[in-house]
N, CA, C and O atoms as a Tinker XYZ file with bonds, in Angstrom:
   320  protein
     1  N    -57.177000   21.878000   37.563000    73     2
     2  CA   -56.223000   22.935000   37.277000    64     1     3
     3  C    -54.805000   22.379000   37.430000    63     2     4     5
     4  O    -54.540000   21.512000   38.262000    81     3
     5  N    -53.935000   22.894000   36.624000    73     3     6
     6  CA   -52.551000   22.414000   36.611000    64     5     7
     7  C    -51.719000   23.195000   37.630000    63     6     8     9
     8  O    -51.652000   24.423000   37.579000    81     7
     9  N    -51.098000   22.480000   38.538000    73     7    10
    10  CA   -50.243000   23.135000   39.520000    64     9    11
    11  C    -48.811000   23.228000   38.985000    63    10    12    13
    12  O    -48.526000   22.772000   37.878000    81    11
    13  N    -47.929000   23.811000   39.767000    73    11    14
    14  CA   -46.544000   24.013000   39.335000    64    13    15
    15  C    -45.845000   22.678000   39.105000    63    14    16    17
    16  O    -45.120000   22.519000   38.123000    81    15
    17  N    -46.054000   21.730000   39.994000    73    15    18
    18  CA   -45.409000   20.428000   39.818000    64    17    19
    19  C    -45.922000   19.714000   38.570000    63    18    20    21
    20  O    -45.151000   19.071000   37.857000    81    19
    21  N    -47.218000   19.828000   38.310000    73    19    22
    22  CA   -47.785000   19.231000   37.099000    64    21    23
    23  C    -47.230000   19.864000   35.837000    63    22    24    25
    24  O    -46.972000   19.177000   34.849000    81    23
    25  N    -47.048000   21.175000   35.873000    73    23    26
    26  CA   -46.465000   21.875000   34.725000    64    25    27
    27  C    -45.023000   21.431000   34.501000    63    26    28    29
    28  O    -44.603000   21.222000   33.363000    81    27
    29  N    -44.273000   21.289000   35.577000    73    27    30
    30  CA   -42.887000   20.808000   35.451000    64    29    31
    31  C    -42.855000   19.394000   34.879000    63    30    32    33
    32  O    -42.018000   19.072000   34.036000    81    31
    33  N    -43.764000   18.567000   35.341000    73    31    34
    34  CA   -43.850000   17.198000   34.845000    64    33    35
    35  C    -44.128000   17.186000   33.341000    63    34    36    37
    36  O    -43.460000   16.473000   32.592000    81    35
    37  N    -45.112000   17.972000   32.898000    73    35    38
    38  CA   -45.452000   17.999000   31.474000    64    37    39
    39  C    -44.325000   18.579000   30.624000    63    38    40    41
    40  O    -44.086000   18.106000   29.512000    81    39
    41  N    -43.636000   19.586000   31.127000    73    39    42
    42  CA   -42.498000   20.141000   30.393000    64    41    43
    43  C    -41.401000   19.089000   30.250000    63    42    44    45
    44  O    -40.803000   18.954000   29.182000    81    43
    45  N    -41.137000   18.351000   31.316000    73    43    46
    46  CA   -40.142000   17.276000   31.251000    64    45    47
    47  C    -40.548000   16.174000   30.292000    63    46    48    49
    48  O    -39.727000   15.678000   29.520000    81    47
    49  N    -41.814000   15.792000   30.341000    73    47    50
    50  CA   -42.308000   14.741000   29.443000    64    49    51
    51  C    -42.214000   15.187000   27.993000    63    50    52    53
    52  O    -41.792000   14.412000   27.134000    81    51
    53  N    -42.600000   16.421000   27.711000    73    51    54
    54  CA   -42.507000   16.929000   26.342000    64    53    55
    55  C    -41.059000   16.972000   25.871000    63    54    56    57
    56  O    -40.772000   16.667000   24.713000    81    55
    57  N    -40.152000   17.346000   26.758000    73    55    58
    58  CA   -38.732000   17.395000   26.407000    64    57    59
    59  C    -38.190000   16.002000   26.092000    63    58    60    61
    60  O    -37.473000   15.815000   25.108000    81    59
    61  N    -38.535000   15.033000   26.927000    73    59    62
    62  CA   -38.063000   13.662000   26.702000    64    61    63
    63  C    -38.656000   13.095000   25.421000    63    62    64    65
    64  O    -37.950000   12.450000   24.645000    81    63
    65  N    -39.950000   13.327000   25.189000    73    63    66
    66  CA   -40.569000   12.784000   23.980000    64    65    67
    67  C    -39.980000   13.426000   22.726000    63    66    68    69
    68  O    -39.807000   12.752000   21.710000    81    67
    69  N    -39.668000   14.729000   22.787000    73    67    70
    70  CA   -39.028000   15.387000   21.658000    64    69    71
    71  C    -37.640000   14.796000   21.413000    63    70    72    73
    72  O    -37.260000   14.550000   20.268000    81    71
    73  N    -36.880000   14.566000   22.495000    73    71    74
    74  CA   -35.536000   14.013000   22.361000    64    73    75
    75  C    -35.576000   12.603000   21.758000    63    74    76    77
    76  O    -34.767000   12.272000   20.891000    81    75
    77  N    -36.504000   11.790000   22.212000    73    75    78
    78  CA   -36.641000   10.431000   21.665000    64    77    79
    79  C    -36.933000   10.494000   20.170000    63    78    80    81
    80  O    -36.363000    9.733000   19.389000    81    79
    81  N    -37.819000   11.400000   19.776000    73    79    82
    82  CA   -38.150000   11.530000   18.353000    64    81    83
    83  C    -36.947000   12.024000   17.545000    63    82    84    85
    84  O    -36.757000   11.603000   16.404000    81    83
    85  N    -36.140000   12.905000   18.122000    73    83    86
    86  CA   -34.956000   13.398000   17.410000    64    85    87
    87  C    -33.897000   12.314000   17.263000    63    86    88    89
    88  O    -33.188000   12.273000   16.258000    81    87
    89  N    -33.787000   11.451000   18.242000    73    87    90
    90  CA   -32.794000   10.381000   18.177000    64    89    91
    91  C    -33.196000    9.291000   17.197000    63    90    92    93
    92  O    -32.350000    8.531000   16.728000    81    91
    93  N    -34.473000    9.213000   16.889000    73    91    94
    94  CA   -34.958000    8.241000   15.901000    64    93    95
    95  C    -34.932000    8.916000   14.526000    63    94    96    97
    96  O    -35.979000    9.151000   13.923000    81    95
    97  N    -33.745000    9.221000   14.045000    73    95    98
    98  CA   -33.598000   10.010000   12.827000    64    97    99
    99  C    -34.056000    9.287000   11.567000    63    98   100   101
   100  O    -34.202000    9.920000   10.521000    81    99
   101  N    -34.284000    7.992000   11.637000    73    99   102
   102  CA   -34.767000    7.265000   10.466000    64   101   103
   103  C    -36.269000    7.447000   10.254000    63   102   104   105
   104  O    -36.782000    7.152000    9.175000    81   103
   105  N    -36.971000    7.925000   11.264000    73   103   106
   106  CA   -38.414000    8.165000   11.154000    64   105   107
   107  C    -38.646000    9.647000   10.893000    63   106   108   109
   108  O    -38.272000   10.478000   11.720000    81   107
   109  N    -39.255000   10.000000    9.760000    73   107   110
   110  CA   -39.477000   11.418000    9.467000    64   109   111
   111  C    -40.436000   12.059000   10.473000    63   110   112   113
   112  O    -41.557000   11.586000   10.656000    81   111
   113  N    -39.996000   13.120000   11.113000    73   111   114
   114  CA   -40.824000   13.841000   12.069000    64   113   115
   115  C    -41.168000   13.053000   13.315000    63   114   116   117
   116  O    -42.130000   13.392000   14.005000    81   115
   117  N    -40.423000   12.023000   13.621000    73   115   118
   118  CA   -40.742000   11.198000   14.776000    64   117   119
   119  C    -41.783000   10.143000   14.458000    63   118   120   121
   120  O    -41.856000    9.122000   15.142000    81   119
   121  N    -42.583000   10.371000   13.439000    73   119   122
   122  CA   -43.619000    9.469000   12.911000    64   121   123
   123  C    -44.300000    8.631000   13.985000    63   122   124   125
   124  O    -44.289000    7.401000   13.939000    81   123
   125  N    -44.887000    9.317000   14.941000    73   123   126
   126  CA   -45.644000    8.639000   15.979000    64   125   127
   127  C    -44.843000    8.273000   17.208000    63   126   128   129
   128  O    -45.421000    8.022000   18.266000    81   127
   129  N    -43.544000    8.235000   17.097000    73   127   130
   130  CA   -42.716000    7.864000   18.240000    64   129   131
   131  C    -42.837000    8.892000   19.362000    63   130   132   133
   132  O    -42.904000    8.533000   20.538000    81   131
   133  N    -42.866000   10.168000   18.992000    73   131   134
   134  CA   -43.023000   11.225000   19.982000    64   133   135
   135  C    -44.359000   11.063000   20.712000    63   134   136   137
   136  O    -44.421000   11.198000   21.934000    81   135
   137  N    -45.415000   10.778000   19.970000    73   135   138
   138  CA   -46.736000   10.638000   20.569000    64   137   139
   139  C    -46.827000    9.404000   21.467000    63   138   140   141
   140  O    -47.459000    9.445000   22.522000    81   139
   141  N    -46.201000    8.320000   21.049000    73   139   142
   142  CA   -46.215000    7.104000   21.866000    64   141   143
   143  C    -45.495000    7.351000   23.187000    63   142   144   145
   144  O    -45.991000    6.969000   24.247000    81   143
   145  N    -44.343000    7.980000   23.129000    73   143   146
   146  CA   -43.576000    8.262000   24.349000    64   145   147
   147  C    -44.341000    9.242000   25.233000    63   146   148   149
   148  O    -44.426000    9.051000   26.446000    81   147
   149  N    -44.891000   10.278000   24.634000    73   147   150
   150  CA   -45.653000   11.266000   25.387000    64   149   151
   151  C    -46.856000   10.617000   26.075000    63   150   152   153
   152  O    -47.097000   10.848000   27.259000    81   151
   153  N    -47.594000    9.820000   25.341000    73   151   154
   154  CA   -48.782000    9.161000   25.889000    64   153   155
   155  C    -48.417000    8.196000   27.001000    63   154   156   157
   156  O    -49.084000    8.161000   28.035000    81   155
   157  N    -47.376000    7.419000   26.803000    73   155   158
   158  CA   -47.017000    6.424000   27.820000    64   157   159
   159  C    -46.563000    7.062000   29.125000    63   158   160   161
   160  O    -46.804000    6.510000   30.199000    81   159
   161  N    -45.906000    8.223000   29.046000    73   159   162
   162  CA   -45.442000    8.868000   30.269000    64   161   163
   163  C    -46.551000    9.664000   30.955000    63   162   164   165
   164  O    -46.655000    9.641000   32.182000    81   163
   165  N    -47.375000   10.363000   30.188000    73   163   166
   166  CA   -48.444000   11.170000   30.773000    64   165   167
   167  C    -49.552000   10.276000   31.326000    63   166   168   169
   168  O    -50.203000   10.627000   32.310000    81   167
   169  N    -49.761000    9.137000   30.702000    73   167   170
   170  CA   -50.809000    8.207000   31.130000    64   169   171
   171  C    -50.614000    7.752000   32.579000    63   170   172   173
   172  O    -51.593000    7.525000   33.290000    81   171
   173  N    -49.393000    7.621000   33.011000    73   171   174
   174  CA   -49.110000    7.178000   34.374000    64   173   175
   175  C    -49.654000    8.144000   35.424000    63   174   176   177
   176  O    -50.026000    7.733000   36.523000    81   175
   177  N    -49.695000    9.405000   35.085000    73   175   178
   178  CA   -50.098000   10.419000   36.070000    64   177   179
   179  C    -51.512000   10.953000   35.853000    63   178   180   181
   180  O    -52.227000   11.231000   36.816000    81   179
   181  N    -51.916000   11.097000   34.587000    73   179   182
   182  CA   -53.187000   11.765000   34.297000    64   181   183
   183  C    -54.237000   10.877000   33.640000    63   182   184   185
   184  O    -55.374000   11.315000   33.465000    81   183
   185  N    -53.901000    9.667000   33.277000    73   183   186
   186  CA   -54.871000    8.770000   32.652000    64   185   187
   187  C    -54.734000    8.737000   31.136000    63   186   188   189
   188  O    -54.155000    9.634000   30.523000    81   187
   189  N    -55.281000    7.683000   30.552000    73   187   190
   190  CA   -55.109000    7.437000   29.125000    64   189   191
   191  C    -55.833000    8.454000   28.254000    63   190   192   193
   192  O    -55.300000    8.876000   27.228000    81   191
   193  N    -57.042000    8.854000   28.645000    73   191   194
   194  CA   -57.816000    9.784000   27.816000    64   193   195
   195  C    -57.110000   11.134000   27.698000    63   194   196   197
   196  O    -56.992000   11.679000   26.600000    81   195
   197  N    -56.644000   11.670000   28.816000    73   195   198
   198  CA   -55.931000   12.947000   28.789000    64   197   199
   199  C    -54.633000   12.820000   28.007000    63   198   200   201
   200  O    -54.279000   13.713000   27.237000    81   199
   201  N    -53.930000   11.724000   28.200000    73   199   202
   202  CA   -52.651000   11.517000   27.513000    64   201   203
   203  C    -52.845000   11.454000   25.999000    63   202   204   205
   204  O    -52.077000   12.059000   25.250000    81   203
   205  N    -53.850000   10.738000   25.553000    73   203   206
   206  CA   -54.114000   10.628000   24.114000    64   205   207
   207  C    -54.535000   11.977000   23.537000    63   206   208   209
   208  O    -54.090000   12.359000   22.455000    81   207
   209  N    -55.392000   12.694000   24.259000    73   207   210
   210  CA   -55.825000   14.015000   23.790000    64   209   211
   211  C    -54.645000   14.979000   23.710000    63   210   212   213
   212  O    -54.549000   15.770000   22.771000    81   211
   213  N    -53.760000   14.915000   24.682000    73   211   214
   214  CA   -52.579000   15.774000   24.688000    64   213   215
   215  C    -51.669000   15.463000   23.499000    63   214   216   217
   216  O    -51.192000   16.376000   22.826000    81   215
   217  N    -51.432000   14.188000   23.242000    73   215   218
   218  CA   -50.568000   13.795000   22.131000    64   217   219
   219  C    -51.159000   14.223000   20.785000    63   218   220   221
   220  O    -50.449000   14.756000   19.932000    81   219
   221  N    -52.442000   13.991000   20.603000    73   219   222
   222  CA   -53.100000   14.397000   19.348000    64   221   223
   223  C    -53.103000   15.919000   19.226000    63   222   224   225
   224  O    -52.863000   16.456000   18.145000    81   223
   225  N    -53.372000   16.608000   20.317000    73   223   226
   226  CA   -53.375000   18.066000   20.293000    64   225   227
   227  C    -52.028000   18.653000   19.925000    63   226   228   229
   228  O    -51.952000   19.598000   19.139000    81   227
   229  N    -50.969000   18.103000   20.484000    73   227   230
   230  CA   -49.637000   18.599000   20.153000    64   229   231
   231  C    -49.264000   18.292000   18.703000    63   230   232   233
   232  O    -48.612000   19.108000   18.051000    81   231
   233  N    -49.666000   17.132000   18.192000    73   231   234
   234  CA   -49.380000   16.808000   16.788000    64   233   235
   235  C    -50.139000   17.758000   15.864000    63   234   236   237
   236  O    -49.576000   18.248000   14.885000    81   235
   237  N    -51.407000   18.020000   16.163000    73   235   238
   238  CA   -52.192000   18.945000   15.338000    64   237   239
   239  C    -51.627000   20.363000   15.408000    63   238   240   241
   240  O    -51.562000   21.054000   14.392000    81   239
   241  N    -51.223000   20.797000   16.591000    73   239   242
   242  CA   -50.624000   22.126000   16.725000    64   241   243
   243  C    -49.341000   22.222000   15.914000    63   242   244   245
   244  O    -49.082000   23.241000   15.273000    81   243
   245  N    -48.547000   21.177000   15.940000    73   243   246
   246  CA   -47.299000   21.181000   15.161000    64   245   247
   247  C    -47.584000   21.272000   13.664000    63   246   248   249
   248  O    -46.893000   21.988000   12.939000    81   247
   249  N    -48.593000   20.554000   13.206000    73   247   250
   250  CA   -48.963000   20.606000   11.790000    64   249   251
   251  C    -49.423000   22.014000   11.416000    63   250   252   253
   252  O    -49.019000   22.550000   10.385000    81   251
   253  N    -50.267000   22.608000   12.256000    73   251   254
   254  CA   -50.759000   23.964000   11.984000    64   253   255
   255  C    -49.598000   24.952000   11.927000    63   254   256   257
   256  O    -49.546000   25.787000   11.025000    81   255
   257  N    -48.672000   24.870000   12.869000    73   255   258
   258  CA   -47.535000   25.788000   12.878000    64   257   259
   259  C    -46.630000   25.590000   11.666000    63   258   260   261
   260  O    -46.093000   26.562000   11.134000    81   259
   261  N    -46.456000   24.361000   11.228000    73   259   262
   262  CA   -45.634000   24.119000   10.044000    64   261   263
   263  C    -46.303000   24.662000    8.789000    63   262   264   265
   264  O    -45.629000   25.220000    7.922000    81   263
   265  N    -47.622000   24.506000    8.680000    73   263   266
   266  CA   -48.351000   25.059000    7.530000    64   265   267
   267  C    -48.276000   26.579000    7.547000    63   266   268   269
   268  O    -48.069000   27.199000    6.504000    81   267
   269  N    -48.441000   27.188000    8.722000    73   267   270
   270  CA   -48.321000   28.646000    8.819000    64   269   271
   271  C    -46.921000   29.125000    8.464000    63   270   272   273
   272  O    -46.766000   30.127000    7.765000    81   271
   273  N    -45.914000   28.428000    8.933000    73   271   274
   274  CA   -44.538000   28.807000    8.607000    64   273   275
   275  C    -44.294000   28.727000    7.107000    63   274   276   277
   276  O    -43.608000   29.579000    6.540000    81   275
   277  N    -44.851000   27.711000    6.464000    73   275   278
   278  CA   -44.703000   27.577000    5.018000    64   277   279
   279  C    -45.457000   28.692000    4.298000    63   278   280   281
   280  O    -44.954000   29.264000    3.331000    81   279
   281  N    -46.661000   28.996000    4.771000    73   279   282
   282  CA   -47.483000   30.009000    4.115000    64   281   283
   283  C    -46.904000   31.413000    4.281000    63   282   284   285
   284  O    -47.063000   32.251000    3.393000    81   283
   285  N    -46.242000   31.680000    5.390000    73   283   286
   286  CA   -45.732000   33.015000    5.672000    64   285   287
   287  C    -44.277000   33.217000    5.289000    63   286   288   289
   288  O    -43.707000   34.273000    5.562000    81   287
   289  N    -43.675000   32.227000    4.667000    73   287   290
   290  CA   -42.256000   32.347000    4.311000    64   289   291
   291  C    -42.091000   33.400000    3.215000    63   290   292   293
   292  O    -43.014000   33.693000    2.456000    81   291
   293  N    -40.911000   33.941000    3.165000    73   291   294
   294  CA   -40.607000   34.920000    2.119000    64   293   295
   295  C    -40.061000   34.182000    0.905000    63   294   296   297
   296  O    -39.147000   33.367000    1.032000    81   295
   297  N    -40.606000   34.458000   -0.251000    73   295   298
   298  CA   -40.069000   33.790000   -1.451000    64   297   299
   299  C    -38.648000   34.286000   -1.733000    63   298   300   301
   300  O    -38.318000   35.436000   -1.444000    81   299
   301  N    -37.831000   33.433000   -2.285000    73   299   302
   302  CA   -36.450000   33.849000   -2.574000    64   301   303
   303  C    -36.435000   34.917000   -3.670000    63   302   304   305
   304  O    -37.237000   34.886000   -4.604000    81   303
   305  N    -35.511000   35.852000   -3.531000    73   303   306
   306  CA   -35.376000   36.862000   -4.584000    64   305   307
   307  C    -34.248000   36.431000   -5.503000    63   306   308   309
   308  O    -33.160000   36.054000   -5.066000    81   307
   309  N    -34.541000   36.499000   -6.759000    73   307   310
   310  CA   -33.552000   36.069000   -7.774000    64   309   311
   311  C    -32.944000   37.266000   -8.498000    63   310   312   313
   312  O    -32.466000   37.143000   -9.626000    81   311
   313  N    -32.967000   38.414000   -7.846000    73   311   314
   314  CA   -32.414000   39.613000   -8.479000    64   313   315
   315  C    -30.894000   39.482000   -8.556000    63   314   316   317
   316  O    -30.233000   39.036000   -7.617000    81   315
   317  N    -30.392000   39.869000   -9.660000    73   315   318
   318  CA   -28.944000   39.758000   -9.884000    64   317   319
   319  C    -28.200000   40.957000   -9.428000    63   318   320
   320  O    -26.976000   41.009000   -9.552000    81   319
């Protein structure tokens, strides 16, 4: 079970990995940089298997949310 300190750690790691990906503006969507940073930091505390699963899970969740956002968008109205 995740305690308060573990939750704070994961929130910090996610924030840092997101920031690293944003600063690498030449890579579209972070292109793996976010996952590498996330995995390398989480691995120190929780192990490689959990870190890899977390990184893949967050990437898949992001893809699902982007597809949903695209599917639910409102089409532009061209009424004059």
